[in-house]
C-alpha positions in Angstrom: -33.4 11.4 11.9 -35.1 9.3 9.3 -33.9 9.9 5.7 -36.5 9.9 2.9 -34.4 8.4 0.0 -37.2 9.5 -2.4 -35.9 13.0 -2.1 -32.9 12.2 -4.2 -35.1 11.1 -7.1 -37.4 14.1 -6.7 -34.5 16.5 -6.8 -33.2 14.9 -10.0 -36.7 15.5 -11.4 -36.7 19.1 -10.2 -33.3 19.8 -11.9 -34.5 18.2 -15.1 -37.7 20.4 -15.3 -35.7 23.5 -14.2 -33.1 22.9 -17.0 -35.6 21.9 -19.7 -38.2 24.5 -18.8 -40.8 22.1 -19.9 -42.4 19.1 -18.2 -42.8 17.1 -21.4 -39.1 17.5 -22.4 -38.0 16.8 -18.8 -40.1 13.6 -18.8 -38.6 12.4 -22.1 -35.0 13.1 -20.7 -35.8 11.1 -17.6 -37.3 8.2 -19.5 -40.7 8.5 -18.0 -44.2 9.9 -18.9 -45.3 13.4 -17.9 -48.1 12.6 -15.4 -45.9 10.8 -12.8 -43.3 13.5 -13.2 -45.9 16.2 -12.4 -47.0 14.1 -9.3 -43.5 13.8 -8.0 -42.9 17.6 -8.3 -46.2 18.2 -6.5 -45.1 15.9 -3.7 -41.7 17.7 -3.5 -43.5 21.1 -3.3 -45.8 19.8 -0.6 -42.9 18.4 1.4 -41.0 21.7 1.1 -44.2 23.9 1.6 -43.4 26.1 -1.5 -44.3 26.3 -5.1 -41.3 25.6 -7.3 -42.7 26.2 -10.8 -45.1 28.6 -12.5 -47.0 26.5 -15.1 -48.6 28.1 -18.1 -49.3 27.4 -21.7 -46.2 29.3 -22.6 -44.0 27.0 -20.6 -42.7 26.3 -17.1 -40.6 28.8 -15.2 -39.0 28.7 -11.8 -40.7 30.7 -9.0 -38.5 32.7 -6.6 -38.4 29.7 -4.3 -37.4 27.4 -7.2 -34.6 29.9 -8.1 -33.4 29.8 -4.5 -33.5 26.0 -4.4 -31.7 25.4 -7.7 -28.0 26.0 -6.7 -28.4 24.0 -3.4 -30.1 21.1 -5.3 -27.3 21.0 -7.9 -24.6 21.0 -5.1 -26.5 18.3 -3.2 -26.8 16.1 -6.3 -23.2 16.6 -7.2 -22.3 15.3 -3.7 -24.5 12.3 -4.2 -22.8 11.6 -7.5 -19.4 11.9 -5.8 -20.5 9.5 -3.0 -21.8 7.0 -5.6 -18.5 7.2 -7.5 -16.5 6.7 -4.3 -18.5 3.6 -3.4 -17.9 2.2 -6.9 -14.2 2.9 -6.6 -14.0 1.3 -3.2 -15.9 -1.8 -4.4 -13.5 -2.0 -7.4 -10.4 -1.5 -5.2 -9.6 1.9 -6.8 -10.1 4.0 -3.7 -9.7 3.7 0.1 -6.9 3.1 2.6 -4.4 0.3 2.3 -2.6 -0.6 5.5 0.9 -1.9 4.8 3.4 -3.3 7.3 7.1 -3.1 6.4 10.5 -3.8 7.8 12.9 -0.9 7.7 15.0 -2.3 4.9 12.0 -2.7 2.6 11.0 0.9 3.3 14.4 2.0 1.8 14.5 -0.6 -1.0 11.4 -1.9 -2.9 8.6 0.2 -1.3 9.5 3.6 -2.7 9.4 2.2 -6.3 6.2 0.3 -5.6 4.6 3.4 -4.2 5.4 5.5 -7.3 3.8 2.8 -9.5 0.9 2.5 -7.2 0.2 6.2 -7.3 0.1 6.1 -11.1 -2.2 3.0 -11.2 -4.5 3.9 -8.3 -4.3 7.7 -7.8 -7.2 7.7 -5.3 -5.7 5.0 -3.1 -4.2 6.1 0.3 -1.4 3.9 1.5 -0.5 3.9 5.2 2.9 2.4 6.0 3.6 0.9 9.4 7.1 -0.1 10.5 7.0 -3.7 11.8 9.3 -6.5 12.8 9.0 -9.6 10.7 7.4 -11.6 13.6 4.5 -9.0 13.6 3.6 -9.5 9.9 1.5 -12.7 10.1 -0.5 -11.8 13.2 -1.2 -8.3 11.7 -2.4 -9.8 8.5 -4.6 -12.4 10.1 -6.2 -10.0 12.5 -7.0 -7.5 9.7 -4.8 -4.8 11.1 -2.6 -5.1 7.9 -3.7 -5.6 4.3 -0.2 -6.4 3.1 3.2 -6.9 4.8 6.8 -6.7 3.5 9.0 -8.7 5.7 11.8 -11.4 5.9 10.3 -14.8 5.0 11.9 -18.0 3.9 9.5 -20.8 3.3 5.7 -21.0 3.6 4.0 -17.9 4.9 1.5 -19.8 7.1 -2.1 -20.8 7.0 -4.5 -18.2 5.5 -1.7 -16.2 3.8 -0.4 -15.9 0.3 3.1 -14.7 -0.3 6.0 -14.5 -2.8 9.6 -13.3 -2.5 10.3 -9.7 -3.7 14.0 -9.2 -3.3 17.0 -11.5 -3.1 20.6 -10.5 -2.1 24.0 -11.8 -1.3 25.4 -11.7 2.3 28.2 -9.2 2.8 30.3 -8.3 5.8 30.3 -4.9 7.4 33.4 -3.9 9.3 35.2 -0.8 10.7 37.1 1.0 8.0 40.4 0.3 9.9 39.8 -3.5 10.0 42.6 -5.5 8.4 40.2 -6.9 5.7 38.7 -3.5 4.9 40.6 -3.2 1.7 40.0 -6.7 0.5 37.9 -7.3 -2.6 36.3 -10.4 -0.9 36.4 -11.5 2.7 36.3 -15.3 3.6 34.2 -16.3 6.5 37.2 -17.9 8.0 38.8 -14.5 8.4 36.1 -13.3 10.7 35.7 -16.6 12.7 37.0 -15.0 15.9 35.2 -11.7 15.5 32.2 -10.8 17.5 29.1 -10.2 15.4 26.1 -7.9 15.6 23.1 -9.9 14.3 19.5 -9.1 13.5 17.6 -10.3 16.5 16.0 -13.8 16.4 13.0 -12.3 18.2 12.5 -9.9 15.2 12.9 -12.5 12.5 13.5 -16.1 13.6 13.7 -17.5 10.1 16.2 -14.8 8.9 18.4 -15.3 11.9 18.4 -19.1 11.6 19.1 -19.0 7.9 22.2 -16.8 8.4 23.5 -18.9 11.3 22.9 -22.1 9.3 24.8 -20.6 6.3 27.7 -19.7 8.5 27.9 -23.2 10.0 27.6 -24.7 6.6 30.8 -22.9 5.7 32.6 -23.8 8.9 31.8 -20.7 11.0 30.1 -20.8 14.4 29.1 -17.1 14.9 30.1 -15.4 18.1 27.1 -13.1 18.6 27.9 -10.0 20.7 24.6 -8.0 20.1 21.2 -8.7 18.6 19.5 -5.7 17.2 16.2 -4.8 15.5 17.3 -3.7 12.1 20.1 -3.7 9.5 20.6 0.0 10.0 21.2 -0.7 13.7 23.7 -3.4 12.8 25.7 -0.9 10.8 25.4 1.7 13.6 26.9 -0.8 16.1 29.7 -1.6 13.7 30.4 2.1 13.4 30.8 2.3 17.2 33.3 -0.5 17.2 30.9 -3.1 18.6 31.9 -6.0 16.2 31.2 -7.0 12.6 27.9 -7.6 10.9 26.6 -9.9 8.1 24.2 -7.8 6.1 22.6 -7.9 2.6 25.0 -6.3 0.1 22.4 -3.8 -1.1 22.3 -2.2 2.3 25.9 -0.9 1.9 24.4 2.4 0.8 23.3 2.9 4.4 26.7 2.4 5.9 28.4 5.3 7.8 31.6 6.7 6.4 33.7 4.8 8.9 32.2 1.4 7.9 33.3 -0.7 5.0 30.9 -3.3 3.6 32.6 -6.0 1.5 31.5 -9.1 -0.4 32.0 -12.4 1.3 34.1 -15.0 -0.6 31.4 -17.5 -0.1 28.2 -17.2 -2.2 25.4 -17.0 0.3 22.0 -15.9 -1.2 19.2 -14.7 1.1 15.6 -13.6 0.6 15.7 -10.1 2.0 12.0 -9.2 1.5 8.8 -11.1 0.8 5.3 -9.8 0.6 2.3 -11.5 2.1 -1.4 -10.8 2.2 -4.6 -12.6 3.5 -5.5 -15.4 1.1 -9.2 -15.6 1.6 -10.2 -12.0 2.3 -12.1 -10.3 -0.5 -10.0 -7.1 -0.9 -9.9 -5.7 -4.5 -7.5 -2.9 -3.3 -5.0 -5.5 -2.0 -5.3 -7.6 -5.2 -4.6 -4.6 -7.4 -1.7 -3.5 -5.2 -0.2 -7.0 -5.4 -0.6 -6.9 -9.2 1.2 -3.6 -9.4 4.1 -5.1 -7.4 4.2 -8.1 -9.7 4.3 -5.8 -12.7 7.1 -3.7 -11.2 9.2 -6.8 -10.5 8.6 -8.1 -14.0 9.8 -4.8 -15.5 12.9 -4.8 -13.3 13.7 -8.4 -14.3 13.3 -7.6 -18.0 15.6 -4.5 -17.6 18.3 -6.5 -15.8 18.1 -9.3 -18.5 18.5 -6.6 -21.2 21.5 -5.1 -19.4 23.2 -8.5 -19.0 
């Protein structure tokens, strides 16, 4: 079906005449002269096959057909206005769908706070969260399947991507509650040198895996890896089942089961637990604004922590 876009303009004119009850005042309101306004109304009447106005020296009144058309015309033009507003919001990045990939730990850490701030800043934006492994982030961003990704990254994000670190943490050790070191304030890596470890899989996040292994070796520990699993919560679950110890970010101790003790290491090993990345050269106002909200949130948290210290 071919759409006559002139109909929109003619309906605006019809509404103006109906509301003003006078062609001259309606023309003035529309910023035009009366003759072309009258011609547009005649064209609309001819297209619809009805007379919309009774014209007389005493004024202009709606006919029965005009009265019947008025509410439908108002509803239609309201919908057109809503459509135009939506298009403007999408173009400005204030409305639409943002597809975000995230590792599990980010979904329980930074993302809930970010989502709250995002809802305040961009209330019409819909955010769709997809659980991913770190190795899936870059391909998803480059292909366009993801607009942003929260994942473990240490170093450059790769060609075509912008990124920055979001959260840092210290490496702690998770052990069964009946482990000999469970009551210690700090656990030296040398104490767990002979213990089997449950590690986050290298297939899931090669950089994260390699950084932990390198840190262990730097402090004289060659890890004995018993299991490689997909997530930190899985590491803690394996420890809970007596399947070894696990090196995890200290902030994740809140996820530990009751029979698991998570204690600081004696060694100071810092890690980037989450970074955020997005396509560098893709025009995406929604993504840019979402990144700005995240930066603002991080700045507020940093200022709060500085004040507390």
